[in-house]
C-alpha positions in Angstrom: -80.6 204.8 148.2 -78.1 205.4 145.4 -79.1 205.2 141.8 -76.8 202.5 140.3 -75.1 203.5 137.0 -74.1 200.5 135.2 -71.6 202.3 133.0 -69.4 206.0 133.2 -68.0 208.1 130.8 -65.2 206.5 129.2 -62.8 208.7 126.8 -61.9 207.7 123.3 -58.6 205.6 123.1 -58.6 204.6 119.6 -55.1 206.0 119.3 -54.0 202.4 121.1 -53.3 199.6 118.9 -55.8 197.8 120.6 -58.6 199.5 120.2 -60.6 200.0 116.8 -63.9 201.2 116.4 -64.2 202.4 120.1 -63.5 199.0 121.7 -60.6 197.3 122.2 -59.8 194.0 121.2 -57.8 191.1 121.7 -54.8 189.8 119.9 -56.4 186.4 118.5 -60.0 187.2 117.6 -62.8 184.0 119.6 -62.5 181.5 117.1 -65.8 181.6 115.1 -66.6 177.7 115.3 -65.5 177.6 119.2 -67.3 176.9 121.8 -69.2 179.7 123.6 -72.2 179.8 126.0 -75.5 179.0 125.1 -79.4 179.8 126.2 -79.2 176.3 128.2 -75.6 176.8 129.9 -76.6 180.5 130.9 -79.7 178.8 132.2 -78.2 176.3 134.3 -75.5 178.8 135.3 -78.0 181.5 136.7 -80.8 179.2 138.1 -79.3 175.2 138.2 -76.0 175.1 139.3 -74.5 172.0 141.1 -74.9 172.3 144.9 -71.0 171.6 144.9 -70.1 175.0 143.5 -70.2 176.4 146.8 -68.8 175.2 150.2 -71.6 173.3 152.6 -69.4 174.8 156.2 -67.5 177.7 156.8 -64.0 177.8 155.3 -60.8 177.9 157.3 -58.7 181.7 157.1 -56.0 183.3 159.4 -57.0 186.4 160.4 -54.6 189.6 160.2 -54.2 192.7 161.9 -52.9 196.0 161.2 -50.2 195.5 163.9 -49.3 191.9 162.0 -49.1 193.9 158.6 -47.0 196.5 160.6 -44.6 194.2 161.7 -44.7 192.0 158.5 -41.3 191.3 156.8 -40.4 192.5 153.5 -41.5 190.7 150.5 -44.6 189.2 152.6 -47.3 188.1 150.5 -51.2 187.5 152.2 -53.8 186.2 149.7 -57.3 188.3 150.7 -59.6 186.6 148.6 -60.5 185.9 144.7 -57.9 187.7 143.0 -57.2 190.0 146.0 -53.3 189.7 147.0 -51.8 192.2 149.6 -47.8 192.4 148.9 -45.3 194.3 150.7 -42.2 195.4 148.4 -39.6 198.2 149.2 -41.3 199.0 152.6 -44.8 199.6 151.0 -48.2 197.8 150.3 -49.6 196.9 147.5 -53.0 195.3 146.6 -54.0 193.5 143.4 -58.0 193.7 142.2 -59.2 194.8 145.6 -63.0 193.3 146.3 -63.9 193.9 149.8 -67.5 193.6 149.2 -69.8 190.6 150.2 -71.0 190.3 146.7 -69.3 190.7 143.2 -72.0 192.5 141.6 -73.3 195.9 141.2 -76.3 195.1 143.4 -75.8 194.6 147.6 -78.9 192.2 147.2 -77.9 189.7 144.3 -75.4 188.3 142.5 -71.9 185.9 143.6 -72.2 186.1 147.6 -68.4 185.6 149.3 -67.7 182.3 150.8 -65.5 183.8 153.3 -65.0 187.2 155.0 -61.6 189.0 154.4 -59.3 187.9 156.7 -58.7 191.5 157.2 -61.3 194.6 157.6 -61.1 197.7 155.1 -60.5 200.2 157.7 -57.7 198.0 159.3 -55.6 198.0 156.0 -52.1 200.2 156.1 -51.7 203.0 154.0 -51.2 201.8 150.4 -48.5 202.5 147.9 -50.7 201.5 145.4 -53.6 199.7 143.7 -53.3 197.5 140.8 -56.0 196.5 138.5 -56.4 194.3 135.6 -60.0 195.4 134.3 -63.3 196.4 135.5 -65.5 193.1 135.8 -67.3 193.1 139.2 -65.0 190.4 140.8 -62.1 192.1 140.0 -63.0 196.6 140.5 -65.3 196.5 143.5 -66.6 200.4 143.6 -67.3 200.6 147.3 -64.0 199.2 148.1 -62.4 201.6 145.8 -63.8 204.8 147.2 -63.3 203.6 150.8 -59.4 203.2 149.8 -59.0 206.1 147.9 -57.6 208.5 151.0 -55.0 205.7 152.0 -53.7 205.3 148.2 -50.9 206.9 147.1 -51.8 205.7 143.5 -54.0 203.3 141.3 -52.3 201.7 138.5 -54.7 201.0 135.9 -55.7 200.2 132.2 -57.1 202.5 129.8 -60.5 203.2 130.8 -60.6 201.5 133.9 -58.9 205.0 135.2 -61.8 207.0 133.8 -63.8 204.9 136.0 -62.5 205.6 139.2 -61.8 209.5 138.6 -65.8 209.3 137.8 -66.5 207.3 141.1 -64.3 210.6 143.0 -60.7 209.1 143.2 -58.3 212.2 142.6 -57.2 212.2 138.7 -53.6 213.0 140.7 -53.3 209.6 141.9 -54.7 207.5 138.3 -52.2 206.0 136.0 -53.6 204.3 132.8 -51.7 202.3 131.1 -51.9 200.3 127.5 -50.3 196.9 127.0 -46.4 196.9 127.4 -46.6 200.3 129.4 -44.7 200.7 132.5 -44.8 202.9 135.9 -42.2 203.1 138.3 -42.7 203.9 141.6 -40.5 203.6 144.7 -38.1 201.7 143.0 -40.7 199.2 141.4 -41.7 199.0 138.2 -45.3 197.7 137.1 -45.8 196.9 133.6 -49.3 196.1 131.7 -49.0 193.1 129.9 -51.4 191.7 127.5 -54.4 189.2 128.7 -56.8 187.6 126.5 -60.5 188.3 128.1 -63.0 191.3 127.5 -64.3 194.2 129.7 -67.6 195.6 131.1 -69.9 196.9 133.7 -73.1 196.7 131.9 -75.3 197.4 129.2 -73.4 198.9 125.8 -70.4 199.3 127.5 -68.6 195.8 126.4 -64.6 196.0 125.8 -65.3 200.1 126.3 -62.2 199.9 128.8 -58.8 197.5 128.4 -58.0 194.4 130.3 -54.0 193.3 131.3 -51.7 191.2 133.0 -48.9 193.0 135.2 -45.4 192.7 135.5 -44.1 193.8 139.2 -40.1 194.0 138.9 -38.4 195.3 142.1 -35.4 196.9 140.2 -33.2 198.5 143.0 -32.7 195.7 145.7 -29.7 193.5 145.4 -31.9 190.4 145.1 -34.0 191.2 142.2 -37.8 189.9 142.5 -39.8 189.2 139.1 -43.8 188.9 140.1 -46.7 188.0 137.4 -49.8 188.7 138.1 -52.3 187.4 135.7 -55.4 189.3 135.9 -58.0 187.3 134.4 -58.0 185.4 130.8 -57.7 182.5 128.7 -54.4 180.8 127.2 -52.6 182.4 124.4 -49.4 182.3 123.3 -48.9 186.1 124.6 -47.5 184.7 128.0 -44.8 182.9 125.8 -43.9 186.7 124.7 -44.3 187.8 127.9 -41.8 185.4 129.3 -39.4 186.0 126.7 -39.7 189.4 127.6 -39.8 189.8 131.4 -38.9 186.2 132.9 -38.0 184.0 134.6 -40.5 185.1 137.4 -40.2 184.0 140.7 -43.6 183.6 141.4 -46.6 183.9 139.3 -50.1 184.6 140.2 -52.3 182.9 137.9 -56.0 182.9 137.5 -57.4 178.8 138.0 -61.2 178.8 138.5 -64.4 179.8 137.2 -63.1 177.8 133.9 -65.7 175.9 131.7 -65.8 174.1 128.7 -68.1 176.7 126.9 -65.9 179.8 127.8 -62.2 178.5 127.0 -61.4 181.5 125.2 -61.6 183.8 128.3 -60.5 181.5 131.1 -57.9 179.3 131.7 -58.4 175.4 132.5 -55.9 174.5 135.4 -53.5 172.5 132.8 -53.4 175.5 130.7 -52.9 177.7 134.0 -49.9 175.2 134.3 -48.7 175.4 130.7 -49.0 179.6 130.7 -46.6 179.4 133.9 -43.9 177.5 132.3 -44.5 179.7 129.1 -43.7 182.5 131.7 -40.8 180.7 132.8 -42.3 180.9 136.0 -40.6 179.6 139.6 -43.2 179.1 141.8 -47.3 179.4 141.0 -49.9 180.5 143.5 -53.4 179.9 142.1 -55.7 182.7 142.4 -59.3 183.8 141.2 -60.5 180.8 143.3 -62.0 180.1 146.5 -64.0 183.0 147.6 -67.0 183.7 144.8 -69.0 181.1 142.9 -68.5 182.1 139.0 -68.6 178.5 137.4 -70.0 175.1 137.3 -67.1 172.9 138.7 -66.9 171.9 142.3 -65.7 175.2 144.5 -62.5 173.1 145.8 -61.6 171.8 141.9 -59.0 174.6 141.2 -56.8 174.0 144.1 -56.7 170.0 143.6 -56.5 170.0 139.8 -53.7 172.8 139.8 -51.6 170.6 142.9 -52.3 167.6 141.0 -50.8 169.2 137.9 -47.9 170.4 139.6 -47.0 167.4 141.0 -47.0 165.6 138.1 -44.4 167.9 136.1 -42.4 169.1 139.5 -43.6 172.5 139.4 -43.7 174.0 143.0 -47.5 174.9 143.7 -48.0 177.3 146.6 -51.8 177.3 148.0 -52.4 179.6 151.0 -55.3 179.9 153.3 -56.6 183.3 153.0 -54.7 185.3 155.8 -51.6 183.3 155.8 -48.5 184.2 154.5 -46.2 183.7 152.0 -42.4 184.9 152.2 -41.8 185.9 148.2 -38.2 185.3 149.0 -38.7 181.3 149.9 -42.4 180.6 149.3 -43.4 177.2 150.7 -46.1 174.7 149.8 -49.0 175.1 152.1 -51.1 172.4 154.1 -54.4 171.8 151.9 -56.5 173.9 154.1 -59.9 173.2 151.7 -59.9 169.5 152.4 -61.6 169.7 155.6 -64.3 171.8 154.2 -65.2 169.0 151.0 -67.2 166.4 151.5 -66.0 162.5 151.6 -67.7 162.0 148.3 -65.2 164.5 146.6 -62.2 162.3 147.3 -63.3 160.0 144.9 -64.0 162.2 142.3 -61.0 164.4 141.8 -57.0 163.1 141.7 -56.3 164.2 144.9 -52.3 164.7 145.3 -50.2 163.0 147.9 -48.6 165.7 150.4 -45.1 165.8 150.2 
């Protein structure tokens, strides 16, 4: 049995403009009079969630194999779960915020449990050019997955302090590149830039905001047809999206947080209408909602993120791709997917949410 250590040694990053007093900070402080969870909210979240926050039946997915990935065309994208996305760019594979464990938790016996298995087993993944990490929360940074992946990953791109965690876990330091906001790395003709986000960090008692959080801009610089993808990571809505859009947009596809929202924590998680606005601020073309469909992390129905963002996108003429886990998306020509989640929704739910018509 291994002793669980909730925090690991983190270097001093006070030279960063985002760091004050040994802790990282958002551009805009949390409003003093803004909504935030209280004891009643926490009790309900931990012990009295509505039944519809988890599926009542097994979710469908498309199984993936190593052979299928080896044969996948350039610029293929697959949702693996939550914020884990597998992308093929310039002949190599990239993975965002990989979480393959059964729970998003420091414990194997408690904490948010997966709704579905990953569409491909961890050991079947091909060698990876890189892993992109947005921050260190358990639903985005999974120690068991990182340690299993380390031998087959060329480089881990992460934020300040998160790299210290990886090195402490045994990832060779030569494979780790840490970034402050607006800093970039170029790998095999791709440019990856850490951009601001409005969130927080920490994995245990006493280490809150010791590591930085970020969104990421992925640029294919050397192909004849330029491709630009935005990965939101986690966070609330803020004017930083517009700044990123002005600096890097337009984006061919945005991978946008759409899930785990609540009226008590809008500062750190976007509601669907804010997700859509952020996509517009970024000058995005196609929107692909992530941070949903895998873990029970809020009080809303598990299907609500899909229905809400699809409805809002249709209202405003914004194309939304909602692939089943394991379904291929062609980054050159994304497609509107079938609403796979509806087969698992109770009939009563269709009267509770604005169900978009399919085009």
